[in-house]
N, C-alpha and C positions, 0 to 999 in steps of 0.2 A: 492727212488734211493739208491743203496748201496754205501758205502764209496769207493768201487773199481770203480764204474761207475761215481761217482760225479766228475764234472770238477771243478778244482781249478785254480785260477790265482792270480797274484800279484795285487797290487793297480794300476800298469801300464798296466794291461791286459795281462801280459806275462804268458802263460800257465805253470802250475807246474805239472811235471810228478810225478807219484806215487813213482818211484825209479830212482835215477841217478847213472850212472856208469862212469867209467874212460873216455869213448869215448865222453861223453856229453860236455866236455870242455878241453881246453888246460891249463894245470897247469903251471903257470909262473915259470920259473927257476930263475928269478932275486931275489936277496935277498932284504930285506928292506933297504932303503937308496941308492938304485941303480936305475937309469933311467930304466923304466918310472914310478917308485915309486908306482906301484900297491900295494905293500905290506907295504907301509909306507915311510915317507920321511927321517926317521932316522934309522940307522942300528940296534939299540937295542930298539927303541921306548920307552915305559914307564919303561923299565928296567933301563934306564939312568936317566929319569926325567918323572914324572907324568904329565898328562895334567893339565892345569891351571883350577882350580875350580872357575868359574867366575859367581856368581849369579847376575842376572839382578834385579836391585832394584832402587826405587826412588818414592817418593810421597810427596805431600804437600809442606812444606818449605824445604829450604836447611838444616836447623838445624835438622829437623826430619829425613831427608834422611841420613845426616851425622851420626846420632845416629844408624841407621840401618846398615850402612856400617861398622862402628866400631864394632858393635855387631857381624856381620857376619865374620869379620876378626878375632875376638877373638875366634869364633867357628871353625876356620880352613879354611875359604875361602882364596884363594891364589891370587885373582885378583879382581878388581872392574869392575862393569858393570852398567853404569848410564842410567836410564830411565828418559827422559825429558817429561814434560807434552806437550799436543798438541799445545798450544800457543807458547811455546819455539820452538818446532819443525817447526812451521810455521813462526818464526821470529816475533811474536807478543809479546808486553809487556802485563803484566797481567792486566793493566788498559785499554787495547784496548777493545772497545765494542764487537769485534768479539771473544774475549777470554772468554766472560761471560759464566759461567757454566762449564768451562773446566780447570780452574786454579788449578794445583796440583792434578788432578784427576787420571791420568794414568801415572804420572811421576812427577819429581820435577820441580818446577817453577824457572827459572833462568832469571832475568831481568837485572842483573848488575854484575860487577866484585865483588862487596861485596857478592852477593849471591854465586858466584863461590868460593870465599874464605871460606865462611861458610860451603859449601858443602864438602870441603876437609880439614877442620880444624882438626889438630892433626893426620893427615894421611900423613906420609912421602912419597912424590911422587917419590922419588928415590928408594924406597923399594918395591913398588907395581906397577903393570901396570894397566892402566885404559882403558876400552872400553867405548865409548860413542855412543849411538844410536842416531845419529844426521846426517841429510843429507843436506837439502837446506842451513841452516846456519852453516854447519860443520866448515868452515874456521874461523868463528867468535868464536864459542865455543872452538875450538882448541887454538886460540890466548888467550882467557881468561884463559884456563888451563896452557898455557905456562907462562903467567904473574903470576899466582898463584904459580907455581914452582919457578919462579924467586924471589918472595917474601918469599919463604921458604929458599932462599939462594942457589938454585940449578941452574945449567946451563941447557939449552935446550938439550944438549948432554946427560944429565943424566936421562932424563925421557923417558918412553916407554909406548906404548899403541896403541889403534886403534880408528879411527873415521870411522863410517859407510860410509858416503860420497858417497853413491851409489844412484844417482838420477834416474837412468833408471828404477829400480824396483819400484820407487815411482809412475811413470806414469803407470806402468803395473799393480800394485796390491795394493799399500798402500795409496797414495794420499797426502802425506805431501810435496808437491813441491810448489815452489814460482815462479820460472822463467821458461821460455820455455826450451825444452830439449837441444838445441844446445848451448845457452848461459850458461846453467847449466854445460854442459860438460867442458866448458872453466874453470869454477870455480874449477872443479875436478882436471883437469890437472895442473892448477896453484898451487893447494895444493900439488900435487906430487913434483913439482919443489921446492916449499918452504921448504918442509920437507927434501928433499934431501940435501939442503944446511944448514938447521938450526936445524932440529930435526931428526937426522939420524936413531934413533932407533924406530921411529914411523911408524906404519903401516898406510899408507895413504888412504886406502879404505878397506872396507869389502864388497866384491861383493856378494850380498845376494840372494840366492834362497829361503831362509826361508819364506819370505812374499808371494812369488808367490805360494809356496806349500800350505801355510796356506789359501790362497785365493781359492785353489781348484785344482791346477795342479797336474799331476802325477809325479812319481819319474823320469821318462824319461824326462818329460818337465822341471822339476827342474834342472836337469843336463844341458840340452841344453840351456834353457833360461839364466841360470846363466853364463855359459861359453861364450855364445854369447854376453852377456853384458860385460864380461871381455875382450873379443876380441875388442869390441867397445872402451873401455877405453884405451887399449894398442894402438890401431890405432890412437886415438885422441892425446895421449901423444907423439907418434912418429911424427905426423903432427905438434905438437907444438915445435918440435926440441929436444925432450928428447931421449937419447939413451936407448934402451930396457934394457940393463943390469945395467943401473944406477937406474931405478925405479922399475923394475919387482920384485926384491927380497923383496920389502915392500908391494906388493899386498897380500891381504888376502881374504878369502872367508867365507861365513856363510851359513850353511845348517840347515834344520830341521831334526829331527829324529822321524819317525812315528812308530806306533806299528807293522807294517809289517816287522818283525825282519830281516829275511834273505834278503829281497830285499833292506832294508836300509843298511845293512852291505855291500852288493855288490855295492850299489849306490856310497858310498864313495870311494870304490876302483876304480870303473869305472871313476868317475870324476877326480880322481888324475891322472890316466893313460892318459886320454884324454887331460887334460890341459898340461901335460908335452909334449905330442906329438904336440899340437897346438903351444906351445911356441918355441919348437925346430924347427919344420918344417915350420910353417907359418911366424914366426918372427925372426928366426935365433938366438935365445938367446943362449949364451955361458956359462954363469955362472950356476952352479948347483942350486943355490938359486932361479934363475929366472924360473926354470922349476918346482919347487916344489909347489904343491897346499897345502898351509897351511890354515887350516880352523877351525872356531869355530862352535860348534853345540849347538842348543837349542832343548830340547824336545818339542813335538808338543802341543801348546796351543789349537789348534783346535780339538785335540783328547780328551781333558778333557770334562767331562760331569758334568752338574749340578745335574743330577740324581745320587744317590749313589756316592757322591764325593770321599769317601775314596777309591773307586776303582781306582782313578787316581794315587794313590801311586804306584800301580802295573803297570799301563800303563807307568808312568814316568820311573820306574825302567827298564822295557823292552826297552824303547827307549834310555835311557842312556847307557845301556849295548851294544846296537847296535852301538852307536856312538863310544864307546871305542874300540869295536872289529873292527870298520871301520877305526880307526886310527886318531881320532880327536886330535887337539892341545889344545883346551879349550872347556869347557862344562858348560852350564847352565841347571839345572834341575828345571822344573816347580813345583810349589806347588799345592797340591791337591785341594785347594779351589779357584783356579784362574778362574773357570767357574762362580764363584759367586761374586768375588770381588778381591781386592788386597790381597796379602798373609798376613796372620797374622805372628807374630814373630815365633810362634810355627810351623806353616806349612812351613815357609822358612827354619827353622832349619832342619825339616825332609827331605826337598828337598836336603839340603847340605849333610846331613848324608847319603842319598842314594848314592851320588858320593863317599863318604869316604868308605862306605862298599864295593862298587865295587872295589875301589882302593886297599884297605888293607885286605879284607877278601875273595874276590871271586877267587883270583889267576889268573885272566885274564890278569893282567898287568905284569906278570912274563916273558912273551915271546912275541915277535913281531908277529903280524898277526896270531893269533891262529887258525883262520878258513881257512887259506890257504890250498889248496889241497882238500877242501870239494867239492865234485863234483857239488852239487847244487849251492854253493857260486860262484865257478869259472864259471859255466854256466850262472848264472844270471849276473855276472860282464861283461862277453863277450856280452850278449844280450843287457844289458842296455847301454853299451858303443856304440854298433852298432846302436841302435835306436836313441840315443842322437846325434851321429855323423850325421845321416841322417837329423835330425831335424835342426842341425846347418847349414847344406848345404842348407836347405830350407830357412832359415833366410838370409844366404848369397845371395841367389837368389832374395830375396825381397829388397836387398840393405843394409843389416846389421841390427843390433839390433835397432838402433835409428829409421831407416825408418820403420821397422816392428812395433815398438811401436807407431810412429806417425800415421800410417795407422790403428791402432787398431787391427792388426792381433794377436799380442801376447795376448792382453786382451780377444779377442774372444776365443782363444784357452783355456785360463784359465777358462773362464766362462762356456764353453762347458763341460770341465772336471768336474767342480764343480757341474753342473747340473746333469751329469751322476752319480756322487757319491751320490748325494742326492736322486735321483730316486732309486738307489740300496738299500739305507738305508730304504726308505719308503716301498719298495717292500719286505723287509727283505731278500734280496739277499746278503746283507752285514750285519753281526751281529754287533751291538754295545751293549755290555753288560749293562743292566740296563736301556736302552733306547728303543730298539725295541725287545729285548728278555731278559728273566730273570729279569723282572720288579718287583720292590718291592715298593709298595706304602707307606710303613712304614719305609723307610730308615732313619737312625738317622740324625738329623740336626747338622750342624757344624757352629761354630761362624764365622760371616762375618766381616771383617775389613773395616772400612770406615775412610778415612783421615779426618783430622780436616777441617771442612767447613770454618773456619775463615781465612784460608790461603789466599783465594781469596781477602778478604777485606784487609788483612795486606799487601799482595804483591802490591795491587793497590795503597795503601796509601804510600808505600815507607818506607825506614828505618827511624827510629826516629832520632832526633838531637843528641841522646847520642851515635851514632854509627859512630865513625871514621873508617878509612879503616883498621887499624891494628887489627888482631885477637890475643887475649892473652888468658891465662888460665881463668877459670870461675871467673867472678867478683862477689864477695860476697856482695859488697856494693851498687849495683845499685838500683835505685828506685823501688818502688812497680810496677809502671806502666811499667817500662822497664822489670822487672822480668816477669810480666804477658805476655808481648809481646814475650819474648824469653823463655817461660816456657818449651818448648820441648828441648831446647839446653843443651848440656853438656859443651859447651864452648860458650863464648859470646863476643860481642864487649864491651870494657870498656868505661867509661865516659872519 
């Protein structure tokens, strides 16, 4: 079949025409920073301020994670993003039998306020913002963070950041839930109210499409399921007695960026426009900040391959560029070795440098919404918005996002899309370089990082007697046993 005859479609199944012309889409006349914010939420976008470079990191002990955070900040990272281990995400202490084999493996183990103090030792929390990927125990981890800030001499009004706090996508795609959906929703809205009164600069939720897309859903489904969950949270907060314009400005979102470059750019634009419309027309929001879809992006972990892992540098670059051209407010770039293990320090640095090269060398940050007016980008924006809007209407008919998740409908849609994707890969209808085409059996090996296995034993044993609550500068005089215990730390608890 010739290239002219070959049918091409996006990941969502939207047909791609060989040539697009002006009649294919309505080019929006609105400037960036103007409702419905298709072209971005700020008038000059990155010309005024770059996106936050927020590399997701955390492993083993709080001391080891602290060292990685301070290393990344020294290399130019502009915000923190904390990965907690699975026991912490499930509200389990490290000595719980159910935590065995998982302590410190995919994130940092936090069992106490002391752990939280060590995690942020020598990091001024009034100078950086922190994102914490935590859901079921989000209110507890936020409280610990607030106390750490107080012990640094800061008021809660001085700190800023985000907790994920998005329980609905846990039932749909991720699985780190503790309580049933409806009681969990109460915890979410109670956190909205608390932060409104006490931590006004805190983003109270990160409504996440990332995990549903990584589980297999399409770009259309990612928009629709994410915004439907957002609608459910707004409705729950209103039922709890909160005024929309009091809490909506602190809602934030979290999307993936996949290699399908043009569809991903259009996806971000469509989601922004659709959310602004929903907030204005469905909920009567008046504040501009209530209408703005502010979002963090992470490049796709599911797109990374264990085969020819250095190819992942290119995949991540394409995905990061799509996020920037789509108008993200913050960005994490995956490391090339993450299909094999946790990032090494070297691979994490390359991932950060990828963002910095896009920001300072590519020129794409010089003007807002550089792809506006592209016939295909505008056509895809319109089509993604229309299809996502139809899917949200279907969810409304099912009784809303909570009911659709309780019935298993959302999970079924994600599973069906994931199955279809895998069938396409296996049939070579979808090319994955190095996996089903352009295979190289002699690809170079890359080093794989493994966290210290002793962290599970040490966390379960608890802190030694030499560890009072105050953190000070590195203690040169502590005993050999204590030095061994804190060998990874650059600061420690003194005697």
